[in-house]
VMD Tcl script that draws the C-alpha trace (Angstrom):
set ca {
  {56.73 -14.25 -112.60}
  {56.47 -16.65 -109.94}
  {58.71 -14.56 -107.64}
  {56.87 -11.10 -108.54}
  {53.45 -12.57 -107.76}
  {54.77 -14.27 -104.44}
  {56.18 -10.70 -103.07}
  {52.70 -9.27 -104.15}
  {50.75 -11.46 -101.95}
  {53.36 -11.09 -98.91}
  {52.76 -7.31 -99.51}
  {49.11 -7.52 -99.50}
  {49.08 -9.41 -96.11}
  {51.53 -6.77 -94.58}
  {48.93 -4.34 -95.43}
  {45.78 -6.38 -94.29}
  {47.89 -6.94 -90.65}
  {48.66 -3.14 -91.03}
  {45.05 -2.23 -91.10}
  {44.12 -4.74 -88.55}
  {45.99 -3.07 -85.71}
  {44.90 0.33 -86.07}
  {41.53 -0.99 -85.73}
  {42.56 -2.71 -83.04}
  {43.89 0.47 -81.08}
  {41.20 2.63 -82.07}
  {39.24 0.60 -80.17}
  {40.88 0.42 -77.52}
  {41.42 3.70 -76.72}
  {37.44 4.42 -76.79}
  {36.41 5.01 -73.34}
  {33.30 2.91 -71.82}
  {29.74 4.07 -71.57}
  {28.76 5.25 -68.48}
  {26.89 3.00 -66.13}
  {23.09 4.26 -65.37}
  {22.38 5.02 -61.96}
  {19.71 6.10 -59.60}
  {21.13 7.81 -56.72}
  {19.87 9.10 -52.95}
  {21.30 11.78 -50.57}
  {23.00 11.23 -47.38}
  {20.50 12.51 -44.62}
  {20.87 13.92 -41.26}
  {18.33 12.39 -38.90}
  {17.76 12.21 -35.02}
  {17.08 8.30 -34.62}
  {16.23 6.42 -31.40}
  {19.68 4.67 -30.53}
  {20.05 1.68 -28.33}
  {22.92 0.56 -26.14}
  {23.16 -3.40 -26.71}
  {24.03 -5.56 -23.43}
  {23.24 -8.73 -21.96}
  {21.95 -10.53 -19.15}
  {19.29 -13.17 -17.78}
  {15.58 -13.77 -16.77}
  {14.60 -13.80 -13.53}
  {11.46 -14.65 -11.45}
  {9.84 -11.39 -9.86}
  {9.15 -13.46 -6.72}
  {10.71 -16.72 -5.59}
  {10.11 -18.27 -2.46}
  {10.83 -21.36 -0.94}
  {7.94 -22.55 1.38}
  {8.62 -24.36 4.74}
  {6.28 -25.91 7.06}
  {5.86 -23.89 10.28}
  {5.47 -27.07 12.82}
  {6.03 -30.90 12.62}
  {3.78 -33.50 11.76}
  {2.30 -35.84 9.45}
  {1.85 -35.18 5.44}
  {-1.87 -35.42 5.05}
  {-2.64 -33.91 2.24}
  {-0.67 -32.00 -1.00}
  {-3.09 -30.36 -3.36}
  {-0.74 -29.22 -5.62}
  {1.11 -30.58 -8.53}
  {4.48 -28.66 -10.37}
  {2.89 -26.13 -12.77}
  {-0.24 -25.04 -10.46}
  {-1.42 -21.81 -11.04}
  {-1.91 -20.86 -7.12}
  {-3.29 -17.46 -5.78}
  {-1.86 -15.85 -2.71}
  {-2.99 -17.90 0.56}
  {-4.06 -21.08 -1.50}
  {-2.89 -24.18 0.37}
  {0.45 -25.90 -0.83}
  {0.45 -29.18 1.76}
  {-1.75 -30.26 4.87}
  {-0.13 -31.55 7.90}
  {-1.59 -33.78 10.68}
  {-3.54 -31.12 12.94}
  {-4.52 -33.59 15.48}
  {-2.03 -32.79 18.34}
  {-2.43 -29.13 17.29}
  {-6.07 -29.24 17.56}
  {-5.66 -30.97 21.08}
  {-3.47 -28.37 22.71}
  {-6.06 -25.64 21.25}
  {-8.79 -27.20 23.42}
  {-6.45 -27.78 26.22}
  {-5.32 -24.12 26.56}
  {-9.04 -22.81 26.11}
  {-10.06 -24.84 28.95}
  {-7.48 -23.41 31.50}
  {-8.30 -19.95 29.73}
  {-11.85 -20.66 30.74}
  {-11.23 -21.72 34.16}
  {-9.57 -18.84 35.13}
  {-12.10 -16.84 33.95}
  {-14.75 -18.50 35.63}
  {-12.45 -18.20 38.67}
  {-12.04 -14.13 38.22}
  {-16.07 -13.84 37.12}
  {-15.34 -12.43 33.55}
  {-17.07 -12.90 30.84}
  {-15.86 -12.82 27.12}
  {-14.56 -9.17 26.32}
  {-15.43 -8.14 29.66}
  {-12.67 -5.76 31.48}
  {-10.83 -6.82 34.07}
  {-11.69 -5.27 37.39}
  {-10.21 -6.81 40.51}
  {-12.94 -5.44 42.87}
  {-15.46 -7.25 41.01}
  {-13.73 -10.54 41.79}
  {-16.23 -12.91 44.04}
  {-13.03 -13.80 46.52}
  {-12.35 -9.68 46.48}
  {-16.10 -8.89 46.81}
  {-16.23 -11.54 50.01}
  {-13.09 -10.14 51.49}
  {-14.55 -6.97 51.13}
  {-17.65 -7.57 52.82}
  {-15.98 -9.42 55.62}
  {-13.82 -6.00 56.16}
  {-17.02 -3.72 55.83}
  {-18.70 -5.97 58.83}
  {-15.68 -6.05 60.89}
  {-14.98 -2.47 60.91}
  {-18.98 -1.78 61.50}
  {-18.47 -4.05 64.44}
  {-16.01 -2.22 65.68}
  {-17.07 1.15 65.39}
  {-19.92 -0.30 67.51}
  {-17.81 -1.43 69.90}
  {-15.55 1.90 70.26}
  {-18.56 3.84 71.13}
  {-19.60 1.55 73.80}
  {-15.80 1.45 75.44}
  {-16.22 5.29 75.41}
  {-19.40 4.94 77.63}
  {-17.61 2.30 79.64}
  {-20.29 -0.45 78.69}
  {-17.52 -3.11 77.16}
  {-14.29 -3.54 78.94}
  {-10.79 -2.95 77.26}
  {-10.06 -6.82 76.18}
  {-13.16 -6.87 74.24}
  {-12.43 -3.58 72.07}
  {-8.88 -5.06 71.54}
  {-10.48 -8.16 70.23}
  {-12.64 -6.28 67.51}
  {-9.86 -3.97 66.80}
  {-7.70 -7.31 65.92}
  {-10.60 -8.87 63.65}
  {-10.90 -5.35 61.41}
  {-6.66 -5.49 61.00}
  {-7.27 -9.45 59.79}
  {-9.83 -8.57 57.75}
  {-8.41 -5.46 56.31}
  {-5.10 -8.29 55.39}
  {-7.61 -10.70 54.10}
  {-9.11 -8.04 51.59}
  {-5.63 -6.56 50.47}
  {-4.79 -10.59 50.24}
  {-7.96 -11.23 47.97}
  {-7.13 -8.18 45.69}
  {-3.45 -9.52 45.21}
  {-4.74 -13.40 44.26}
  {-7.12 -11.68 41.78}
  {-4.45 -9.66 40.03}
  {-2.13 -13.11 39.92}
  {-5.28 -14.82 38.76}
  {-5.50 -12.47 35.94}
  {-1.78 -12.44 34.88}
  {-2.24 -16.10 34.60}
  {-5.11 -15.83 32.53}
  {-3.40 -13.40 30.28}
  {-0.66 -16.01 29.90}
  {-3.15 -18.89 29.47}
  {-5.12 -16.49 26.55}
  {-1.38 -16.38 25.10}
  {-0.97 -20.31 25.13}
  {-4.47 -19.82 23.28}
  {-2.66 -17.70 20.46}
  {-0.04 -20.16 20.13}
  {-2.11 -23.25 20.05}
  {-4.48 -21.72 17.82}
  {-1.02 -20.47 15.50}
  {0.16 -24.16 15.59}
  {-3.19 -25.28 14.26}
  {-3.38 -23.03 11.80}
  {0.40 -23.64 10.79}
  {-0.80 -27.36 9.83}
  {-1.92 -25.98 6.69}
  {1.41 -24.40 4.59}
  {-0.25 -21.95 2.26}
  {1.09 -19.70 -0.93}
  {2.65 -16.50 -0.06}
  {1.44 -15.20 -3.15}
  {0.03 -15.78 -6.10}
  {2.34 -17.67 -8.86}
  {3.19 -20.99 -10.06}
  {4.59 -23.79 -7.92}
  {7.43 -24.98 -9.46}
  {8.79 -27.58 -6.80}
  {6.88 -29.91 -4.25}
  {9.33 -32.01 -2.17}
  {6.68 -33.64 -0.03}
  {4.26 -36.50 -0.42}
  {1.13 -37.69 1.97}
  {2.75 -39.61 4.40}
  {6.21 -37.80 4.91}
  {7.15 -36.35 7.89}
  {8.14 -32.75 8.06}
  {9.82 -30.96 10.63}
  {9.26 -27.05 11.55}
  {11.47 -25.32 8.66}
  {11.60 -28.04 6.62}
  {10.69 -26.90 2.97}
  {7.90 -28.70 1.38}
  {7.33 -26.39 -1.70}
  {8.75 -23.55 -4.23}
  {6.20 -20.61 -5.41}
  {7.77 -18.46 -8.33}
  {5.74 -15.37 -9.97}
  {6.86 -14.68 -13.35}
  {4.58 -12.11 -14.14}
  {6.36 -9.39 -14.27}
  {9.34 -11.18 -15.28}
  {12.72 -9.58 -14.15}
  {15.75 -9.06 -16.63}
  {19.05 -8.62 -14.98}
  {21.79 -6.70 -17.12}
  {25.52 -5.76 -16.68}
  {26.34 -2.76 -18.04}
  {30.08 -1.70 -18.58}
  {31.30 1.08 -16.81}
  {31.68 3.29 -19.77}
  {27.98 3.46 -20.58}
  {27.11 4.48 -16.84}
  {26.01 8.08 -18.08}
  {23.44 6.47 -20.55}
  {21.36 4.46 -18.03}
  {18.67 5.55 -15.81}
  {15.59 4.19 -13.88}
  {12.58 4.72 -16.49}
  {14.49 3.93 -19.61}
  {12.73 1.96 -22.01}
  {14.22 -1.73 -22.94}
  {13.89 -4.30 -25.82}
  {14.61 -7.32 -25.33}
  {15.37 -10.48 -27.30}
  {15.81 -13.72 -26.53}
  {17.17 -17.07 -28.20}
  {13.67 -18.86 -27.73}
  {12.15 -16.53 -29.71}
  {14.47 -15.21 -32.41}
  {12.06 -13.19 -34.59}
  {10.26 -11.54 -31.19}
  {11.05 -8.29 -29.22}
  {9.77 -7.94 -25.93}
  {9.68 -4.36 -24.01}
  {10.76 -3.86 -20.50}
  {11.61 -0.92 -17.94}
  {14.53 -0.15 -15.92}
  {13.41 -0.24 -12.42}
  {16.35 -0.40 -10.52}
  {20.16 0.85 -11.25}
  {22.86 -0.43 -8.78}
  {24.83 2.42 -7.11}
  {27.76 0.96 -7.22}
  {30.07 -1.22 -9.51}
  {30.84 -4.79 -9.23}
  {34.87 -4.86 -8.52}
  {35.30 -8.04 -10.10}
  {33.80 -6.75 -13.86}
  {33.90 -3.12 -13.54}
  {30.25 -3.02 -14.39}
  {26.97 -2.18 -13.27}
  {23.95 -4.19 -12.41}
  {20.73 -2.85 -14.13}
  {17.40 -4.32 -13.33}
  {14.52 -4.52 -15.75}
  {10.98 -5.08 -15.52}
  {8.70 -6.83 -18.51}
  {5.21 -7.78 -18.55}
  {4.64 -11.64 -19.00}
  {1.15 -11.90 -18.88}
  {1.51 -15.52 -21.30}
  {4.17 -16.88 -19.58}
  {6.49 -17.24 -22.53}
  {9.24 -15.50 -20.73}
  {11.04 -18.12 -18.49}
  {13.35 -17.18 -15.55}
  {16.93 -18.47 -16.54}
  {16.56 -17.66 -20.21}
  {19.59 -15.57 -21.45}
  {18.48 -11.91 -23.06}
  {19.98 -9.67 -25.31}
  {19.07 -6.00 -24.20}
  {18.41 -2.80 -26.15}
  {18.79 0.47 -23.99}
  {17.18 3.36 -25.35}
  {19.45 6.38 -25.30}
  {18.22 9.70 -24.23}
  {19.15 12.82 -26.49}
  {21.52 10.64 -28.60}
  {23.33 12.47 -31.55}
  {21.74 12.82 -34.86}
  {22.50 10.10 -37.55}
  {23.69 10.15 -41.18}
  {21.34 7.63 -42.88}
  {21.02 6.14 -46.57}
  {18.77 3.60 -48.60}
  {20.15 -0.25 -47.23}
  {20.34 -0.33 -50.96}
  {23.13 1.71 -51.53}
  {25.33 -0.18 -49.35}
  {27.41 -3.39 -51.05}
  {29.12 -5.56 -48.37}
  {31.61 -7.95 -49.62}
  {33.70 -10.28 -47.18}
  {32.51 -8.19 -44.41}
  {33.20 -5.08 -45.73}
  {30.65 -2.54 -46.41}
  {30.94 0.32 -48.68}
  {28.77 2.66 -50.91}
  {29.86 4.96 -54.01}
  {29.55 8.74 -53.76}
  {28.56 10.42 -57.10}
  {31.59 13.12 -57.59}
  {31.26 16.37 -59.68}
  {32.97 14.74 -62.80}
  {30.11 12.45 -63.06}
  {32.12 9.68 -61.64}
  {31.87 7.67 -58.32}
  {34.29 7.26 -55.47}
  {34.44 3.99 -53.17}
  {33.75 4.87 -49.75}
  {34.30 2.07 -46.96}
  {31.59 3.15 -44.08}
  {31.14 1.67 -40.62}
  {26.96 0.74 -40.26}
  {25.46 2.01 -37.41}
  {21.86 1.64 -36.48}
  {18.76 0.44 -38.93}
  {15.62 2.24 -39.57}
  {13.24 1.20 -41.37}
  {14.49 1.05 -44.84}
  {17.86 2.85 -44.41}
  {20.88 2.51 -42.39}
  {22.94 4.76 -40.33}
  {26.61 5.41 -41.89}
  {29.08 6.09 -38.58}
  {31.46 6.68 -40.96}
  {32.64 7.24 -44.58}
  {29.89 9.88 -45.83}
  {28.99 13.56 -45.14}
  {25.42 15.27 -45.00}
  {24.17 15.91 -48.49}
  {26.54 13.95 -50.86}
  {24.88 11.63 -53.16}
  {25.15 7.62 -53.02}
  {24.35 5.34 -55.99}
  {21.25 2.87 -55.47}
  {21.48 -1.01 -55.79}
  {25.19 -0.78 -57.09}
  {25.67 -4.78 -56.61}
  {28.54 -5.52 -58.56}
  {28.40 -3.20 -61.47}
  {30.42 0.04 -60.17}
  {33.88 0.26 -58.70}
  {36.14 3.34 -57.92}
  {36.51 5.95 -61.06}
  {33.24 4.18 -62.55}
  {31.45 6.96 -64.94}
  {28.36 7.01 -64.15}
  {24.89 8.64 -65.46}
  {22.42 9.85 -63.20}
  {18.60 8.87 -64.15}
  {17.02 9.81 -60.90}
}
mol new
graphics top color blue
foreach p $ca { graphics top sphere $p radius 0.5 }
foreach p [lrange $ca 0 end-1] q [lrange $ca 1 end] { graphics top cylinder $p $q radius 0.2 }
display resetview
């Protein structure tokens, strides 16, 4: 009796176990429910494309201003960072010697003008010079006297010796007249030299004031009051940073994409969340042989002065006639460990995983340079819920 009861228990247990195995097998053979998704189509659209290059900022103008004359510095009205206009005084040099030289030159010229009988602005006429006028008067008197003696000689009133004496006087007066004219011409040339010395002395006097060659900012002042400067010695540096120049290096394979007048977007590390605009002004006619690259210069407005010469810049040059792009919503892209993918919906209501290459960003959409075709539909917001072959149910 005990054995029969035990056998029944074993058979019952085996039956129960058998029923449980069938339930598990049935559950495992059932397909998972489709995942509800929203989709968006791959759209083909022309977009603005940009060539990314790097470079550095430089001042629009920079001048090392030098002293034009030697002397002791007596004034320095500017400091570093001073904004100056064109012609503003940067440094003053003692003008004592220069002023004295100017007065001496003016006195010499005035002396020669008085000798020639010239007043300011009057043109030179040698016949009006006093010495020439005296010599001409003497010549006229001698000729008149000679003509009178000649007529008397014809009448046998005067002797041949007296006639010869008057003829010699006429010739002497004529030579004196010519000599006076020559002296006047020499004096006028001396006057021209004296006037030239006045101009030089006046320039030397004006050069005692060192002025800004253009409007800008004083970046360096190299002398102080009491210093002695020599001609050609650098005393200050003036820079103009509005606009600011952007010197870019473009690889040779992109030469056809760059031209004067092209729009440029700039970003600098100093202002990570800002973009500045510039325009290409110069494209070098030749490549740098050591870099196989082209030098391109753009100009950016810098009215607030925030862009500083020397800053490293990343530039995006807008391309002309760019190829159309394939765009999808940014939310449809899943990126894991640097690899980007999208899930394309197939005719079987399943998704196919595609590895894609990202391009330009246009608002809330991203260009896919490879991996998809125009008109295909991709799942939006696939974050972690889709994989290759997943069945889906499209809700919108």
